[in-house]
Backbone as CSV, one residue per row, in Angstrom:
resi,resn,N_x,N_y,N_z,CA_x,CA_y,CA_z,C_x,C_y,C_z
1,MET,67.216,115.794,91.345,67.775,114.559,91.903,69.164,114.773,92.520
2,THR,69.866,115.761,92.026,71.220,115.982,92.537,71.252,116.858,93.795
3,VAL,70.119,117.484,94.119,70.098,118.425,95.249,70.527,117.771,96.568
4,PRO,69.983,116.595,96.942,70.425,115.989,98.214,71.916,115.714,98.249
5,GLY,72.459,115.182,97.146,73.885,114.894,97.100,74.739,116.158,97.180
6,LEU,74.313,117.210,96.442,75.050,118.470,96.479,74.973,119.113,97.859
7,LEU,73.789,119.018,98.479,73.626,119.577,99.820,74.540,118.869,100.816
8,TYR,74.597,117.555,100.725,75.493,116.785,101.599,76.945,117.172,101.346
9,LEU,77.310,117.338,100.063,78.685,117.693,99.711,79.073,119.043,100.307
10,VAL,78.153,120.014,100.206,78.440,121.352,100.733,78.567,121.328,102.250
11,LEU,77.615,120.657,102.919,77.610,120.640,104.379,78.767,119.829,104.955
12,ASN,79.095,118.719,104.306,80.085,117.800,104.860,81.503,118.096,104.402
13,ASN,81.659,118.670,103.195,82.989,118.828,102.628,83.457,120.272,102.485
14,TYR,82.537,121.186,102.241,82.956,122.555,101.957,82.826,123.492,103.158
15,LEU,81.734,123.413,103.898,81.583,124.287,105.063,82.688,124.082,106.094
16,PRO,83.097,122.830,106.368,84.189,122.651,107.346,85.512,123.275,106.926
17,MET,85.653,123.630,105.635,86.911,124.218,105.173,87.177,125.571,105.816
18,PHE,86.128,126.225,106.312,86.336,127.494,107.013,87.140,127.276,108.300
19,GLY,87.180,126.045,108.764,87.915,125.736,109.982,89.416,125.836,109.848
20,ILE,89.937,126.037,108.613,91.393,126.152,108.449,91.932,127.406,109.141
21,VAL,91.051,128.344,109.474,91.519,129.553,110.176,92.073,129.191,111.549
22,ILE,91.662,128.049,112.088,92.150,127.626,113.409,93.666,127.463,113.396
23,ALA,94.217,127.052,112.225,95.664,126.858,112.126,96.432,128.162,112.281
24,PHE,95.755,129.297,112.121,96.422,130.601,112.185,95.989,131.406,113.417
25,LYS,95.371,130.735,114.383,94.880,131.445,115.559,95.326,130.766,116.843
26,ASN,95.356,131.569,117.898,95.576,131.050,119.242,94.195,130.873,119.865
27,ILE,93.669,129.673,119.796,92.275,129.440,120.145,92.032,129.691,121.636
28,ASN,91.065,130.527,121.879,90.592,130.822,123.235,89.104,130.501,123.258
29,PHE,88.718,129.470,124.014,87.334,129.000,123.967,86.355,130.063,124.455
30,SER,86.804,130.946,125.327,85.896,131.989,125.819,85.598,133.023,124.736
31,LYS,86.532,133.202,123.790,86.330,134.158,122.698,85.725,133.498,121.458
32,GLY,85.832,132.189,121.355,85.350,131.508,120.162,86.395,131.511,119.064
33,ILE,86.104,130.803,117.984,87.063,130.682,116.876,87.331,132.031,116.230
34,TRP,86.282,132.771,115.873,86.449,134.022,115.153,86.980,135.126,116.057
35,GLY,86.715,135.046,117.356,87.187,136.079,118.272,88.593,135.857,118.787
36,SER,89.142,134.668,118.594,90.504,134.369,119.072,91.537,135.174,118.303
37,ASP,92.695,135.369,118.926,93.741,136.211,118.334,94.434,135.500,117.171
38,TRP,94.712,136.294,116.113,95.483,135.785,114.988,96.957,135.724,115.382
39,ILE,97.618,134.616,115.060,99.050,134.486,115.376,99.868,134.129,114.138
40,GLY,99.260,134.247,112.967,99.991,133.990,111.725,100.435,132.546,111.597
41,PHE,101.733,132.364,111.343,102.268,131.025,111.083,102.981,130.437,112.300
42,LYS,102.678,130.940,113.494,103.375,130.454,114.676,103.090,128.983,114.974
43,ASN,101.858,128.532,114.679,101.558,127.102,114.863,102.403,126.243,113.937
44,PHE,102.642,126.742,112.731,103.465,126.003,111.780,104.934,126.053,112.200
45,GLU,105.374,127.199,112.740,106.754,127.313,113.204,107.023,126.327,114.326
46,TYR,106.091,126.231,115.255,106.259,125.300,116.370,106.315,123.866,115.866
47,LEU,105.477,123.559,114.865,105.447,122.205,114.315,106.760,121.854,113.639
48,PHE,107.282,122.760,112.804,108.450,122.424,112.002,109.768,122.657,112.721
49,LYS,109.728,123.306,113.872,110.951,123.458,114.652,111.252,122.196,115.459
50,THR,110.269,121.357,115.626,110.474,120.102,116.345,110.867,119.002,115.362
51,GLU,111.369,117.909,115.902,111.735,116.761,115.063,110.497,116.013,114.584
52,ASP,109.371,116.302,115.206,108.136,115.582,114.884,107.742,115.737,113.425
53,ALA,107.919,116.952,112.876,107.494,117.199,111.493,108.212,116.270,110.521
54,PHE,109.509,116.112,110.707,110.279,115.234,109.827,109.850,113.780,109.997
55,ILE,109.675,113.351,111.247,109.338,111.953,111.523,107.976,111.586,110.928
56,ILE,106.965,112.403,111.195,105.622,112.059,110.715,105.534,112.148,109.199
57,THR,106.264,113.104,108.590,106.257,113.221,107.124,106.971,112.037,106.495
58,ARG,108.139,111.705,107.039,108.897,110.559,106.527,108.097,109.272,106.630
59,ASN,107.535,109.015,107.800,106.783,107.775,108.001,105.570,107.712,107.089
60,THR,104.830,108.810,106.987,103.617,108.820,106.170,103.937,108.529,104.713
61,ILE,104.948,109.188,104.175,105.290,109.020,102.761,105.857,107.636,102.485
62,LEU,106.817,107.202,103.295,107.472,105.912,103.036,106.493,104.747,103.155
63,TYR,105.650,104.775,104.173,104.663,103.707,104.308,103.750,103.665,103.087
64,ASN,103.254,104.817,102.678,102.317,104.844,101.556,102.978,104.448,100.241
65,VAL,104.240,104.829,100.051,104.950,104.404,98.842,105.067,102.881,98.799
66,VAL,105.446,102.286,99.927,105.545,100.816,99.991,104.176,100.183,99.794
67,PHE,103.148,100.743,100.424,101.792,100.198,100.281,101.335,100.247,98.828
68,ILE,101.616,101.366,98.145,101.176,101.521,96.752,101.882,100.518,95.853
69,ILE,103.209,100.422,95.991,103.983,99.542,95.102,103.641,98.073,95.348
70,LEU,103.763,97.627,96.588,103.492,96.221,96.883,102.021,95.887,96.688
71,GLY,101.139,96.783,97.093,99.708,96.536,96.941,99.309,96.377,95.491
72,THR,99.853,97.234,94.622,99.525,97.152,93.195,100.044,95.854,92.584
73,LEU,101.298,95.523,92.874,101.887,94.313,92.293,101.153,93.050,92.745
74,LEU,100.896,92.940,94.036,100.236,91.744,94.563,98.779,91.675,94.117
75,SER,98.110,92.803,94.044,96.704,92.817,93.614,96.573,92.355,92.171
76,ILE,97.459,92.844,91.326,97.430,92.421,89.919,97.749,90.936,89.812
77,GLY,98.728,90.478,90.573,99.085,89.057,90.538,97.939,88.166,90.968
78,ILE,97.264,88.534,92.066,96.128,87.735,92.541,94.977,87.778,91.537
79,ALA,94.747,88.946,90.938,93.674,89.066,89.940,93.931,88.163,88.731
80,ILE,95.177,88.102,88.313,95.534,87.232,87.183,95.343,85.764,87.556
81,LEU,95.715,85.396,88.782,95.527,84.012,89.229,94.035,83.667,89.307
82,LEU,93.230,84.599,89.789,91.779,84.357,89.848,91.205,84.147,88.457
83,ASN,91.737,84.886,87.497,91.236,84.767,86.127,91.570,83.418,85.505
84,GLU,92.595,82.762,86.041,92.997,81.467,85.499,92.155,80.322,86.058
85,ILE,91.356,80.601,87.085,90.483,79.568,87.657,89.204,79.500,86.823
86,LYS,88.953,78.398,86.207,87.823,78.277,85.291,86.543,77.822,85.981
87,ASN,86.676,77.215,87.167,85.495,76.792,87.918,84.866,78.008,88.594
88,ARG,83.613,78.313,88.219,82.971,79.530,88.716,82.770,79.492,90.234
89,PHE,82.412,78.329,90.761,82.197,78.215,92.204,83.493,78.484,92.970
90,MET,84.595,77.904,92.495,85.872,78.093,93.172,86.340,79.545,93.062
91,THR,86.065,80.164,91.922,86.430,81.576,91.758,85.725,82.435,92.791
92,ARG,84.420,82.213,92.961,83.655,82.991,93.946,84.102,82.674,95.375
93,LEU,84.461,81.419,95.610,84.927,81.036,96.943,86.228,81.757,97.283
94,TYR,87.174,81.771,96.353,88.449,82.436,96.592,88.264,83.951,96.726
95,GLN,87.355,84.508,95.936,87.076,85.941,96.060,86.568,86.272,97.456
96,SER,85.669,85.449,97.963,85.113,85.679,99.302,86.188,85.563,100.374
97,ILE,87.082,84.580,100.202,88.131,84.353,101.205,89.092,85.545,101.260
98,ILE,89.540,86.024,100.092,90.521,87.115,100.087,89.873,88.456,100.426
99,LEU,88.542,88.557,100.277,87.855,89.808,100.608,87.498,89.889,102.091
100,LEU,87.448,88.749,102.766,87.017,88.719,104.166,87.830,89.639,105.077
101,PRO,89.167,89.656,104.999,89.925,90.567,105.887,89.546,92.032,105.711
102,PHE,89.195,92.424,104.491,88.824,93.821,104.231,87.578,94.222,105.006
103,LEU,86.710,93.254,105.289,85.451,93.522,105.969,85.575,93.466,107.489
104,ILE,86.721,93.058,107.985,86.920,92.955,109.431,87.319,94.312,109.995
105,SER,86.718,94.701,111.103,87.050,95.966,111.751,88.513,95.987,112.193
106,MET,89.125,97.176,112.095,90.520,97.309,112.505,90.683,97.060,114.004
107,ILE,89.634,97.274,114.779,89.697,96.974,116.210,89.903,95.472,116.416
108,ILE,89.140,94.678,115.664,89.283,93.219,115.773,90.663,92.781,115.301
109,VAL,91.124,93.402,114.210,92.456,93.069,113.697,93.525,93.389,114.733
110,SER,93.346,94.497,115.460,94.333,94.870,116.480,94.422,93.818,117.580
111,TYR,93.284,93.230,117.951,93.309,92.195,118.988,93.846,90.872,118.438
112,LEU,93.609,90.622,117.159,94.221,89.446,116.539,95.742,89.586,116.526
113,ALA,96.202,90.803,116.195,97.645,91.059,116.203,98.203,90.921,117.615
114,TYR,97.460,91.423,118.598,97.906,91.342,119.990,97.984,89.889,120.457
115,ALA,97.046,89.071,119.967,97.063,87.647,120.322,98.316,86.957,119.810
116,GLY,98.868,87.484,118.733,100.087,86.893,118.195,101.359,87.512,118.739
117,LEU,101.283,88.798,119.170,102.493,89.525,119.538,102.652,89.778,121.029
118,SER,101.635,89.469,121.802,101.700,89.742,123.247,102.897,89.048,123.881
119,LEU,103.552,89.755,124.802,104.713,89.188,125.478,104.313,88.075,126.430
120,GLU,103.156,88.194,127.065,102.732,87.216,128.064,102.075,85.987,127.448
121,THR,101.205,86.202,126.476,100.419,85.074,125.940,100.471,84.964,124.420
122,GLY,101.267,85.772,123.753,101.283,85.806,122.301,101.720,84.500,121.660
123,PHE,101.116,84.175,120.529,101.417,82.928,119.831,102.874,82.885,119.383
124,LEU,103.394,84.010,118.915,104.778,84.030,118.446,105.755,83.801,119.597
125,ASN,105.524,84.509,120.709,106.451,84.403,121.837,106.364,83.068,122.564
126,LYS,105.190,82.476,122.608,105.007,81.253,123.397,105.104,79.970,122.566
127,THR,105.002,80.089,121.252,105.013,78.880,120.421,106.079,78.922,119.327
128,VAL,106.023,79.950,118.489,106.886,79.982,117.305,108.341,80.212,117.678
129,LEU,108.631,81.275,118.431,110.024,81.598,118.763,110.706,80.514,119.593
130,PRO,110.034,79.945,120.612,110.687,78.832,121.329,110.966,77.641,120.431
131,PHE,110.065,77.363,119.493,110.271,76.253,118.564,111.502,76.480,117.696
132,LEU,111.750,77.754,117.354,112.907,78.094,116.523,114.166,78.314,117.350
133,GLY,114.036,78.170,118.664,115.191,78.358,119.524,115.563,79.810,119.729
134,MET,114.620,80.699,119.586,114.876,82.134,119.722,114.248,82.662,121.004
135,GLN,114.799,83.759,121.505,114.267,84.362,122.711,113.008,85.157,122.405
136,GLU,112.197,85.341,123.460,110.972,86.121,123.302,111.292,87.585,123.002
137,ILE,110.390,88.222,122.261,110.574,89.617,121.867,109.408,90.440,122.397
138,ASN,109.722,91.550,123.010,108.680,92.472,123.463,108.313,93.363,122.279
139,TRP,107.411,92.869,121.444,107.103,93.517,120.163,106.639,94.951,120.330
140,TYR,105.892,95.237,121.362,105.314,96.567,121.543,106.291,97.555,122.168
141,GLN,107.545,97.125,122.343,108.592,98.024,122.817,109.764,98.098,121.840
142,GLU,109.714,97.321,120.770,110.798,97.272,119.786,110.310,97.858,118.469
143,SER,110.694,99.093,118.176,110.138,99.814,117.021,110.640,99.297,115.672
144,GLN,111.805,98.637,115.638,112.403,98.257,114.358,111.604,97.192,113.609
145,TYR,110.752,96.460,114.318,109.993,95.399,113.648,108.707,95.915,112.998
146,TRP,108.244,97.087,113.392,106.898,97.495,113.026,106.695,97.927,111.579
147,PRO,107.694,98.436,110.886,107.469,98.674,109.447,107.078,97.404,108.701
148,TYR,107.643,96.276,109.093,107.314,95.009,108.442,105.939,94.493,108.910
149,ILE,105.669,94.631,110.194,104.387,94.163,110.738,103.231,94.948,110.144
150,LEU,103.355,96.266,110.122,102.272,97.106,109.603,102.075,96.894,108.107
151,THR,103.165,96.728,107.383,103.054,96.477,105.937,102.341,95.152,105.686
152,LEU,102.707,94.119,106.439,102.071,92.808,106.285,100.580,92.874,106.599
153,ILE,100.221,93.546,107.679,98.810,93.649,108.065,98.028,94.458,107.033
154,HIS,98.617,95.549,106.558,97.932,96.372,105.555,97.660,95.576,104.281
155,LEU,98.656,94.842,103.817,98.474,94.051,102.600,97.457,92.935,102.819
156,TRP,97.543,92.264,103.949,96.600,91.174,104.256,95.160,91.688,104.285
157,LYS,94.972,92.879,104.827,93.619,93.394,104.992,93.062,94.029,103.727
158,GLY,93.902,94.711,102.960,93.375,95.506,101.856,93.545,94.934,100.475
159,ILE,94.398,93.920,100.338,94.723,93.449,99.003,93.551,92.739,98.325
160,GLY,92.640,92.171,99.123,91.500,91.465,98.542,90.591,92.394,97.766
161,PHE,90.325,93.573,98.320,89.431,94.524,97.654,90.031,95.039,96.353
162,SER,91.301,95.451,96.395,91.926,95.995,95.188,92.113,94.927,94.118
163,SER,92.369,93.684,94.523,92.539,92.617,93.526,91.232,92.340,92.794
164,ILE,90.102,92.492,93.471,88.813,92.282,92.816,88.549,93.365,91.790
165,ILE,89.017,94.580,92.046,88.881,95.656,91.059,89.654,95.307,89.796
166,TYR,90.887,94.835,89.973,91.684,94.443,88.805,91.100,93.203,88.131
167,PHE,90.546,92.301,88.924,89.917,91.104,88.348,88.738,91.486,87.468
168,ALA,87.945,92.466,87.909,86.817,92.935,87.104,87.306,93.548,85.794
169,ALA,88.442,94.254,85.842,88.997,94.837,84.620,89.501,93.755,83.670
170,ILE,90.084,92.690,84.224,90.586,91.595,83.387,89.430,90.879,82.701
171,ILE,88.332,90.689,83.421,87.171,90.020,82.840,86.650,90.791,81.632
172,GLY,86.807,92.108,81.664,86.313,92.937,80.569,87.166,92.895,79.314
173,ILE,88.327,92.246,79.369,89.182,92.155,78.179,88.585,91.152,77.193
174,ASP,88.533,91.517,75.938,87.939,90.670,74.901,88.722,89.361,74.770
175,GLU,88.008,88.248,74.846,88.644,86.927,74.761,89.289,86.681,73.401
176,GLU,88.858,87.406,72.378,89.415,87.198,71.045,90.910,87.508,70.997
177,TYR,91.355,88.443,71.849,92.784,88.751,71.894,93.580,87.522,72.344
178,TYR,93.074,86.851,73.369,93.772,85.669,73.883,93.719,84.513,72.883
179,GLU,92.571,84.369,72.210,92.443,83.298,71.210,93.409,83.522,70.054
180,ALA,93.537,84.768,69.618,94.471,85.077,68.526,95.906,84.832,68.971
181,ALA,96.204,85.168,70.232,97.558,84.945,70.752,97.875,83.460,70.828
182,LYS,96.899,82.646,71.235,97.111,81.200,71.297,97.385,80.630,69.911
183,LEU,96.656,81.113,68.901,96.867,80.644,67.536,98.265,80.979,67.033
184,ASP,98.799,82.107,67.537,100.150,82.514,67.146,101.221,81.835,67.991
185,GLY,100.805,80.971,68.921,101.759,80.227,69.731,102.266,80.966,70.965
186,ALA,101.535,81.993,71.388,101.971,82.756,72.566,101.766,81.931,73.833
187,SER,102.763,81.962,74.705,102.649,81.267,75.983,101.772,82.085,76.926
188,LYS,101.460,81.492,78.082,100.638,82.199,79.062,101.330,83.484,79.532
189,TRP,102.648,83.408,79.737,103.384,84.589,80.165,103.326,85.687,79.109
190,HIS,103.453,85.328,77.827,103.369,86.328,76.759,101.970,86.932,76.674
191,GLN,100.948,86.134,76.924,99.582,86.661,76.923,99.396,87.694,78.038
192,ILE,99.939,87.361,79.216,99.823,88.295,80.344,100.610,89.567,80.055
193,ARG,101.814,89.406,79.515,102.692,90.553,79.300,102.197,91.476,78.195
194,HIS,101.672,90.902,77.110,101.339,91.712,75.937,99.839,91.998,75.778
195,ILE,99.002,91.332,76.581,97.560,91.581,76.479,96.986,92.058,77.807
196,THR,97.180,91.247,78.851,96.560,91.556,80.141,97.097,92.853,80.744
197,LEU,98.411,92.947,80.882,98.994,94.127,81.535,98.738,95.428,80.760
198,PRO,98.919,95.445,79.425,98.592,96.689,78.705,97.113,97.068,78.827
199,SER,96.237,96.079,78.868,94.810,96.367,79.000,94.470,96.905,80.387
200,LEU,95.284,96.550,81.387,95.059,97.023,82.751,95.656,98.403,83.006
201,THR,96.418,98.917,82.061,97.110,100.187,82.277,96.185,101.322,82.703
202,PRO,95.022,101.531,82.059,94.139,102.624,82.523,93.674,102.439,83.968
203,THR,93.348,101.200,84.347,92.905,100.938,85.726,94.047,101.161,86.710
204,ILE,95.244,100.677,86.357,96.413,100.875,87.224,96.695,102.358,87.400
205,THR,96.630,103.107,86.293,96.895,104.546,86.342,95.892,105.257,87.230
206,MET,94.619,104.926,87.070,93.578,105.598,87.849,93.734,105.314,89.343
207,LEU,93.914,104.043,89.699,94.040,103.682,91.112,95.322,104.235,91.730
208,THR,96.401,104.272,90.939,97.652,104.827,91.443,97.525,106.327,91.675
209,LEU,96.849,107.009,90.756,96.616,108.444,90.918,95.823,108.729,92.188
210,LEU,94.790,107.937,92.421,93.993,108.118,93.633,94.832,107.863,94.883
211,SER,95.708,106.866,94.810,96.568,106.555,95.955,97.594,107.655,96.199
212,ILE,98.166,108.189,95.116,99.138,109.275,95.254,98.467,110.510,95.843
213,GLY,97.217,110.739,95.451,96.489,111.879,95.996,96.296,111.794,97.497
214,ARG,96.313,110.594,98.033,96.147,110.400,99.475,97.426,109.891,100.131
215,ILE,98.562,110.210,99.514,99.826,109.703,100.033,100.190,110.377,101.357
216,PHE,99.586,111.522,101.647,99.834,112.202,102.911,98.780,111.846,103.954
217,TYR,97.937,110.897,103.620,96.936,110.406,104.569,97.260,108.952,104.901
218,SER,96.905,108.569,106.095,97.205,107.199,106.533,95.964,106.559,107.138
219,ASP,95.995,105.243,107.197,94.922,104.496,107.853,95.102,104.662,109.362
220,PHE,94.256,105.498,109.963,94.399,105.813,111.378,94.334,104.551,112.236
221,GLY,93.395,103.669,111.936,93.248,102.447,112.717,94.487,101.580,112.657
222,LEU,95.130,101.530,111.500,96.324,100.700,111.337,97.453,101.183,112.236
223,PHE,97.681,102.493,112.252,98.835,103.034,112.972,98.535,103.346,114.439
224,TYR,97.280,103.423,114.796,96.938,103.739,116.188,96.466,102.495,116.942
225,GLN,95.539,101.751,116.354,94.968,100.596,117.043,95.918,99.407,117.045
226,ILE,96.515,99.100,115.906,97.379,97.919,115.816,98.580,98.046,116.749
227,THR,99.117,99.253,116.865,100.292,99.464,117.715,99.924,99.652,119.181
228,MET,98.627,99.631,119.490,98.148,99.845,120.858,98.616,101.185,121.426
229,ASN,98.864,102.147,120.533,99.296,103.494,120.937,100.517,103.448,121.850
230,SER,101.442,102.559,121.556,102.641,102.411,122.371,103.630,103.535,122.054
231,GLY,104.008,104.297,123.068,104.928,105.410,122.866,106.304,104.981,122.404
232,ALA,106.720,103.776,122.731,108.046,103.296,122.331,108.156,103.086,120.829
233,LEU,107.027,103.058,120.139,107.025,102.773,118.706,106.864,104.025,117.853
234,TYR,106.775,105.192,118.472,106.471,106.413,117.722,107.469,106.708,116.613
235,SER,108.724,106.345,116.807,109.737,106.683,115.802,109.465,106.042,114.453
236,THR,108.780,104.898,114.444,108.502,104.217,113.176,107.015,104.068,112.881
237,THR,106.156,104.483,113.812,104.715,104.306,113.584,103.925,105.604,113.648
238,ASN,104.545,106.694,114.078,103.824,107.960,114.179,103.689,108.595,112.801
239,VAL,102.466,108.826,112.360,102.189,109.453,111.068,101.356,110.710,111.318
240,ILE,101.057,111.428,110.240,100.390,112.712,110.405,99.032,112.555,111.077
241,ASP,98.273,111.552,110.690,96.940,111.371,111.254,96.978,111.100,112.759
242,THR,97.874,110.224,113.191,97.961,109.916,114.613,98.552,111.094,115.381
243,TYR,99.446,111.847,114.747,100.036,113.018,115.397,98.969,114.080,115.659
244,VAL,98.117,114.309,114.666,97.034,115.280,114.829,96.092,114.832,115.947
245,TYR,95.757,113.566,115.965,94.844,113.050,116.992,95.446,113.196,118.385
246,ARG,96.712,112.813,118.523,97.343,112.914,119.839,97.506,114.370,120.273
247,GLY,97.815,115.239,119.292,97.960,116.642,119.629,96.653,117.253,120.102
248,LEU,95.547,116.791,119.534,94.240,117.327,119.899,93.705,116.703,121.173
249,MET,93.740,115.380,121.253,93.133,114.683,122.386,94.060,114.619,123.600
250,GLY,95.360,114.482,123.363,96.283,114.349,124.480,96.745,115.680,125.032
251,LEU,97.152,116.590,124.113,97.694,117.869,124.546,96.659,118.989,124.530
252,GLY,95.569,118.782,123.810,94.555,119.825,123.698,95.011,120.988,122.844
253,ASP,96.054,120.784,122.035,96.595,121.858,121.196,95.858,121.879,119.860
254,ILE,94.748,122.620,119.810,93.926,122.655,118.606,94.657,123.340,117.461
255,GLY,95.364,124.426,117.761,96.039,125.191,116.717,97.099,124.388,116.001
256,MET,97.960,123.705,116.757,99.016,122.919,116.135,98.448,121.712,115.391
257,SER,97.391,121.105,115.922,96.750,119.982,115.233,96.153,120.451,113.906
258,ALA,95.518,121.625,113.915,94.953,122.169,112.684,96.048,122.510,111.682
259,ALA,97.187,123.004,112.178,98.309,123.319,111.290,98.838,122.061,110.614
260,ALA,98.971,120.985,111.382,99.434,119.718,110.799,98.429,119.183,109.786
261,GLY,97.131,119.311,110.092,96.107,118.853,109.165,96.087,119.668,107.885
262,LEU,96.271,120.997,107.985,96.307,121.854,106.797,97.535,121.545,105.951
263,TYR,98.659,121.339,106.602,99.891,120.945,105.907,99.666,119.657,105.128
264,GLN,98.988,118.714,105.730,98.675,117.445,105.094,97.796,117.650,103.865
265,SER,96.781,118.482,103.979,95.833,118.700,102.886,96.477,119.436,101.714
266,VAL,97.257,120.468,102.005,97.871,121.267,100.940,98.871,120.427,100.138
267,VAL,99.728,119.685,100.830,100.707,118.859,100.122,100.010,117.758,99.320
268,GLY,98.955,117.163,99.894,98.194,116.154,99.153,97.570,116.725,97.900
269,PHE,97.041,117.947,97.979,96.446,118.614,96.818,97.486,118.863,95.735
270,ILE,98.668,119.322,96.145,99.740,119.565,95.177,100.171,118.265,94.507
271,LEU,100.238,117.186,95.269,100.640,115.892,94.706,99.619,115.384,93.699
272,VAL,98.326,115.604,93.962,97.290,115.196,93.010,97.463,115.940,91.687
273,LEU,97.643,117.261,91.757,97.815,118.052,90.536,99.074,117.643,89.780
274,ALA,100.168,117.440,90.520,101.428,117.078,89.881,101.351,115.706,89.222
275,SER,100.805,114.727,89.926,100.708,113.374,89.365,99.762,113.345,88.174
276,ASN,98.669,114.102,88.244,97.724,114.161,87.129,98.374,114.790,85.901
277,TYR,99.180,115.830,86.126,99.883,116.487,85.020,100.897,115.549,84.376
278,LEU,101.660,114.844,85.215,102.687,113.954,84.689,102.088,112.797,83.899
279,VAL,100.996,112.229,84.417,100.340,111.133,83.701,99.757,111.621,82.378
280,GLY,99.139,112.815,82.394,98.599,113.372,81.156,99.686,113.621,80.139
281,LYS,100.832,114.137,80.584,101.950,114.388,79.680,102.508,113.072,79.142
282,PHE,102.584,112.058,80.014,103.094,110.748,79.589,102.191,110.140,78.514
283,ASN,100.881,110.204,78.733,99.947,109.659,77.746,100.002,110.428,76.436
284,LYS,100.182,111.723,76.536,100.255,112.545,75.321,101.507,112.224,74.523
285,ASP,102.642,112.067,75.215,103.880,111.737,74.523,103.801,110.363,73.877
286,ASN,103.196,109.402,74.561,103.068,108.057,74.004,102.132,108.029,72.810
287,ALA,101.139,108.928,72.810,100.192,108.950,71.707,100.856,109.331,70.404
288,LEU,102.021,110.031,70.486,102.719,110.432,69.265,103.305,109.238,68.538
289,PHE,103.500,108.137,69.270,104.089,106.948,68.675,103.040,105.910,68.322
């Protein structure tokens, strides 16, 4: 029964790993991948000698750190609020509403964002800003606003799915704990603080570990489609994924794109091992008490 799954895993995940040799070669299509000349770490030297390496690394890490922190806090908060709704129909209705953005294609979201941010016809420029007495803003040429815009869109789109995961974990908590707390006079806040949150710790740890493991990866659609690939925004919106894509499709530089992708994978792998070690050590130390 496992053969089809293992076969897919090998073909889709392991065989392509041989392609990392591209990062160390000067690709010549007439010679092929294996026949092209080895150039060692020159692709990496070219990448890190430019300012691009710092910009894409900084943007990728900072965005993901903000996404992890705010996403976790808001998801837990929404899950707790859902748990307080006792009407089953309303609970399912709210779940469907908050999950809907997650199911919408990023292409559609990009056009929704454009409908609000367009300089010519955007809702903000033509309705909101004039109402507030403010001048119109060319959003797609002003990079300083985009960390907030992208963070808002990411949370709006993804928070519904993660909150349902936490909601499922909350449902699994034994009601007897809450009943005993009520008998002892615990307020709702004390119940959340001393029962709900400690019970969610394994789920929070697992999801955070998975997020840290992908902290060097970004939602390509979010950073490429939402920004309409505007060059004026690269200083605050260019991340490793979009850099690799532009390097491959725009410049045709396969070697440098592969070097950036390998750099992304290696650092992500190290972060997974480090975070897993730290969490294991933390749990072990706490177990002593």
